[in-house]
VMD Tcl script that draws the C-alpha trace (Angstrom):
set ca {
  {-26.27 14.68 -11.34}
  {-27.37 10.80 -11.38}
  {-27.48 8.70 -8.42}
  {-24.00 7.47 -8.89}
  {-22.18 10.54 -10.38}
  {-19.28 12.02 -8.41}
  {-17.96 15.49 -8.60}
  {-14.90 16.37 -10.37}
  {-11.57 16.88 -8.51}
  {-11.92 20.52 -9.57}
  {-15.10 20.75 -8.06}
  {-14.22 19.24 -4.68}
  {-11.03 21.47 -4.61}
  {-7.73 21.39 -6.31}
  {-6.00 22.11 -3.13}
  {-6.26 18.33 -2.41}
  {-3.41 17.83 -4.68}
  {-1.09 20.28 -2.70}
  {1.74 18.50 -1.10}
  {3.40 19.91 2.12}
  {7.12 19.60 1.18}
  {8.41 19.20 4.73}
  {5.59 16.61 5.49}
  {6.58 14.74 2.30}
  {10.33 14.85 3.42}
  {9.26 13.29 6.84}
  {7.14 10.80 5.23}
  {9.97 9.54 2.78}
  {12.30 9.50 5.59}
  {10.27 7.50 7.90}
  {10.72 4.11 6.29}
  {14.45 4.43 6.79}
  {14.24 5.71 10.24}
  {11.99 2.49 11.03}
  {14.50 0.22 9.46}
  {17.50 1.74 11.49}
  {15.32 1.93 14.52}
  {14.77 -1.88 14.35}
  {18.58 -2.66 14.57}
  {19.11 -0.11 17.23}
  {16.39 -1.34 19.57}
  {17.15 -4.94 18.96}
  {21.00 -4.40 19.69}
  {19.77 -2.55 23.06}
  {17.59 -5.51 23.72}
  {14.15 -3.62 23.36}
  {12.48 -6.38 21.49}
  {8.76 -5.02 21.66}
  {10.12 -1.72 20.10}
  {12.08 -3.60 17.66}
  {9.15 -5.81 16.62}
  {7.17 -2.79 16.12}
  {9.29 -1.26 13.51}
  {8.88 -3.77 10.71}
  {5.02 -3.94 11.55}
  {4.66 -0.16 11.13}
  {7.21 -0.28 8.06}
  {5.30 -2.74 6.12}
  {1.94 -1.08 6.82}
  {3.17 2.62 6.28}
  {5.15 1.72 2.97}
  {2.70 -0.36 0.96}
  {-0.39 1.52 2.24}
  {0.71 5.13 2.01}
  {4.08 6.48 1.01}
  {5.00 3.84 -1.53}
  {1.46 4.07 -2.71}
  {1.92 7.70 -3.44}
  {5.33 6.91 -5.18}
  {3.46 4.39 -7.44}
  {0.90 6.98 -8.44}
  {3.56 9.80 -8.51}
  {1.44 11.93 -6.33}
  {4.22 13.75 -4.49}
  {5.39 16.32 -7.17}
  {8.89 14.96 -7.20}
  {11.19 14.79 -10.14}
  {10.59 11.62 -12.07}
  {14.07 10.22 -11.48}
  {13.96 10.78 -7.64}
  {10.45 9.31 -7.52}
  {11.66 6.16 -9.37}
  {14.68 5.92 -7.21}
  {12.62 6.29 -3.91}
  {9.98 3.80 -4.95}
  {12.82 1.03 -5.68}
  {14.59 1.99 -2.41}
  {11.71 2.24 -0.10}
  {9.99 -1.00 -1.24}
  {13.42 -2.82 -1.03}
  {13.50 -2.23 2.73}
  {10.55 -4.54 2.90}
  {11.85 -7.09 0.23}
  {9.48 -5.94 -2.51}
  {9.85 -4.97 -5.94}
  {8.57 -1.32 -6.09}
  {8.07 -1.09 -9.82}
  {6.32 -4.63 -9.78}
  {4.03 -3.08 -7.32}
  {3.31 -0.25 -9.62}
  {2.45 -2.54 -12.55}
  {0.10 -4.55 -10.41}
  {-1.62 -1.69 -8.40}
  {-2.39 0.42 -11.82}
  {-3.68 -2.94 -13.36}
  {-5.94 -3.25 -10.25}
  {-7.32 0.40 -10.70}
  {-8.10 -0.29 -14.20}
  {-9.53 -3.77 -14.15}
  {-10.77 -4.72 -10.65}
  {-12.58 -7.19 -10.26}
  {-11.36 -8.97 -13.42}
  {-9.76 -12.46 -13.16}
  {-6.36 -11.16 -13.92}
  {-6.21 -8.76 -11.24}
  {-3.71 -10.42 -8.75}
  {-3.90 -7.52 -6.26}
  {-7.77 -7.59 -5.96}
  {-8.28 -11.33 -6.40}
  {-8.73 -11.88 -2.67}
  {-11.88 -9.86 -2.55}
  {-13.75 -12.77 -4.10}
  {-12.32 -15.31 -1.84}
  {-13.37 -16.65 1.56}
  {-11.25 -15.26 4.39}
  {-9.31 -18.36 4.89}
  {-8.46 -18.62 1.15}
  {-7.36 -15.00 1.31}
  {-4.94 -15.68 3.92}
  {-3.41 -18.56 1.93}
  {-3.03 -16.15 -0.84}
  {-0.48 -13.99 1.07}
  {2.74 -16.01 0.98}
  {3.05 -16.28 -2.67}
  {1.36 -13.08 -3.77}
  {4.70 -10.91 -3.96}
  {6.44 -13.56 -6.16}
  {3.39 -13.82 -8.55}
  {3.13 -9.99 -8.79}
  {6.72 -9.92 -9.68}
  {6.40 -12.62 -12.40}
  {3.28 -10.98 -13.80}
  {4.98 -7.58 -13.96}
  {7.95 -9.03 -15.82}
  {5.59 -10.40 -18.46}
  {3.27 -7.43 -18.74}
  {5.24 -4.21 -18.12}
  {7.71 -3.29 -20.91}
  {8.33 0.24 -19.60}
  {9.79 -0.69 -16.25}
  {11.16 -4.08 -16.93}
  {14.73 -3.26 -16.21}
  {13.73 -1.92 -12.78}
  {11.69 -4.93 -12.04}
  {14.52 -7.46 -13.06}
  {16.84 -5.30 -10.97}
  {14.61 -5.26 -7.82}
  {14.04 -8.80 -8.07}
  {17.75 -9.46 -8.03}
  {18.27 -7.10 -5.22}
  {15.75 -8.92 -3.16}
  {17.50 -12.11 -3.60}
  {20.86 -10.54 -2.81}
  {19.40 -9.13 0.43}
  {18.04 -12.46 1.49}
  {21.31 -14.06 0.49}
  {23.29 -11.54 2.63}
  {21.29 -11.85 5.60}
  {21.67 -15.68 5.56}
  {25.41 -15.18 5.02}
  {25.48 -13.02 8.03}
  {24.07 -15.70 10.40}
  {27.66 -16.75 11.82}
  {27.96 -13.18 13.29}
  {24.24 -11.98 13.85}
  {20.86 -13.08 13.22}
  {19.29 -9.63 13.20}
  {19.46 -9.22 9.28}
  {17.70 -12.46 8.67}
  {15.13 -11.79 11.54}
  {14.22 -8.32 10.04}
  {13.78 -10.13 6.52}
  {11.73 -12.70 8.01}
  {9.42 -10.17 9.77}
  {9.04 -8.27 6.60}
  {8.19 -11.31 4.42}
  {5.58 -12.55 7.02}
  {4.08 -8.95 6.98}
  {3.49 -9.03 3.38}
  {1.40 -12.17 3.86}
  {-1.53 -10.12 5.31}
  {-1.88 -7.90 2.22}
  {-4.68 -9.81 0.43}
  {-6.65 -9.52 3.63}
  {-5.83 -5.94 4.46}
  {-5.86 -4.43 1.05}
  {-8.32 -6.61 -0.95}
  {-10.68 -8.71 1.16}
  {-11.45 -6.07 3.78}
  {-11.93 -3.00 1.64}
  {-13.40 -4.65 -1.68}
  {-16.58 -6.23 -2.61}
  {-15.94 -8.27 -5.88}
  {-19.70 -8.52 -6.23}
  {-20.39 -4.72 -6.29}
  {-22.36 -3.74 -9.34}
  {-20.86 -0.35 -9.73}
  {-17.50 1.33 -8.83}
  {-19.08 2.90 -5.67}
  {-20.12 -0.48 -4.33}
  {-17.03 -2.44 -5.45}
  {-15.09 -0.67 -2.70}
  {-16.39 -0.43 0.84}
  {-16.79 2.82 2.63}
  {-15.48 3.12 6.19}
  {-16.16 5.81 8.79}
  {-15.75 6.25 12.48}
  {-13.19 7.19 15.13}
  {-12.37 3.51 16.23}
  {-11.87 2.04 12.99}
  {-9.90 5.28 11.80}
  {-7.75 4.86 14.84}
  {-7.02 1.13 14.18}
  {-6.27 1.76 10.59}
  {-4.17 4.87 11.28}
  {-6.40 6.96 9.05}
  {-5.78 4.61 6.17}
  {-9.27 3.01 5.37}
  {-10.02 5.57 2.49}
  {-9.93 2.79 -0.17}
  {-13.13 4.04 -1.73}
  {-11.87 7.57 -2.09}
  {-8.62 6.42 -3.29}
  {-10.10 4.48 -6.06}
  {-12.46 7.42 -7.10}
  {-9.44 9.88 -6.99}
  {-6.21 8.11 -7.13}
  {-4.18 11.32 -7.91}
  {-4.88 12.75 -4.38}
  {-1.90 11.95 -2.19}
  {-2.33 10.08 1.31}
  {-1.95 13.00 3.40}
  {-5.21 14.53 2.04}
  {-7.38 11.31 2.31}
  {-9.07 12.40 5.37}
  {-10.08 15.79 3.90}
  {-11.08 14.22 0.75}
  {-13.35 11.70 2.63}
  {-14.84 14.73 4.47}
  {-15.70 16.59 1.26}
  {-17.02 13.59 -0.45}
  {-19.44 12.53 2.32}
  {-22.45 14.48 1.25}
  {-22.15 12.94 -2.26}
  {-21.74 9.56 -0.95}
  {-24.64 9.71 1.29}
  {-26.87 11.25 -1.61}
  {-25.83 8.28 -3.72}
  {-26.89 5.89 -0.84}
  {-23.57 4.37 -0.02}
  {-23.63 3.30 3.67}
  {-20.39 3.52 5.72}
  {-19.01 0.43 7.74}
  {-18.34 1.39 11.27}
  {-16.87 -0.15 14.32}
  {-19.03 1.02 17.21}
  {-18.53 4.77 16.52}
}
mol new
graphics top color blue
foreach p $ca { graphics top sphere $p radius 0.5 }
foreach p [lrange $ca 0 end-1] q [lrange $ca 1 end] { graphics top cylinder $p $q radius 0.2 }
display resetview
């Protein structure tokens, strides 16, 4: 084994690909529960709980369950995977199949100049923040041009986002809640360049192991809800997010041997 070689997934354990069906059902249901919860809490006047729903929704979909649907990691029938990718991402006013096109391109080409998802890694933090408000539109436009296979999905999802926005504005004479929900989700997507590119990536890294940062520790794991396993995901994208902590545990001896230092927040 060379200093930078990693074990195969077979060597790490094929059980990492196993998906608990009940757990997957709960994970796939959670975005809809959060959406429904926002309106219930808002109608009851529980505004803090209502505000937390789109925050968790935005994080949970893009970073985990939609992520699994993009990689088709859940063992679902193909048609169901595609429908859920579309439906769950539309809850947060994003085009799921445009996300797939962008994300798979990111895996294959980071840190190239045409990697929209990873571009913020090479920016100063303030420039990465400014990248957020237009990122989803640029991802959609790029996907329309570059993705032939899912083009019908991408066009349909783009139209659906516009219809949802138009419907929320049309409802303003009666209620501001749909527009408020849409606004919170749009604002939530603006932090993605910081959260999914600038923090976890190093565009100047010389190898696959140094282009994505390694994170460990209880504090940072708690703050990120056990989702800062970006290096592990880049190395083994077929592993579903349920298994990332175990994947990280099994990889630690190899990463230590390769001289990869973990970033920690206190402990």
